[in-house]
C-alpha positions in Angstrom: -8.6 -14.3 5.1 -10.2 -12.8 7.7 -9.9 -8.8 8.1 -9.4 -9.0 12.0 -7.4 -12.0 12.0 -4.0 -11.9 13.4 -1.7 -12.9 10.0 -4.3 -10.5 8.7 -3.3 -7.8 11.3 0.7 -8.5 10.5 0.6 -8.8 7.1 -1.2 -5.1 6.5 0.8 -3.7 9.1 4.1 -4.6 7.5 2.5 -4.1 4.0 1.6 -0.4 5.5 4.8 0.0 6.6 6.7 -0.6 3.7 4.0 1.9 2.2 4.5 5.1 4.0 8.0 4.8 4.7 9.3 3.1 0.8 7.0 3.5 -2.0 4.6 6.6 -1.2 8.2 8.7 -0.8 9.3 7.4 -4.0 6.5 7.6 -5.8 6.0 11.2 -4.6 9.7 12.2 -5.4 8.8 11.2 -9.1 6.4 14.1 -9.6 6.1 18.0 -9.2 2.5 18.8 -8.8 0.8 20.4 -5.6 0.6 18.0 -2.6 -3.3 17.3 -3.1 -2.8 15.9 -6.6 0.2 14.2 -5.6 -1.6 12.5 -2.7 -4.6 11.5 -5.1 -2.1 10.1 -7.9 -0.2 8.1 -5.1 -3.2 6.6 -3.4 -4.5 5.7 -7.0 -1.3 3.4 -7.0 -1.2 2.7 -3.8 -4.7 1.0 -3.7 -4.9 -1.5 -6.3 -1.0 -2.6 -5.0 -3.0 -3.9 -2.0 -5.4 -5.7 -3.9 -2.8 -7.4 -6.0 -0.6 -8.0 -3.1 -3.6 -9.4 -1.1 -4.5 -12.1 -3.6 -1.1 -12.8 -4.8 -0.3 -14.2 -1.2 -3.7 -15.2 0.0 -2.3 -18.9 -0.3 0.3 -18.2 2.1 -1.8 -16.2 4.4 
């Protein structure tokens, strides 16, 4: 999958929207740490999720 192809841009746009409005707030609501710690933990969960989603959905893109 090329990084700047139309399918790639649409895929990462949809994945980013789902992440920003559903997954990240859910993860942050489960924690009661400082904002910096919550952002670090949330980021450490979301980045591998992108890698896994890309590998799983690569044959469909």
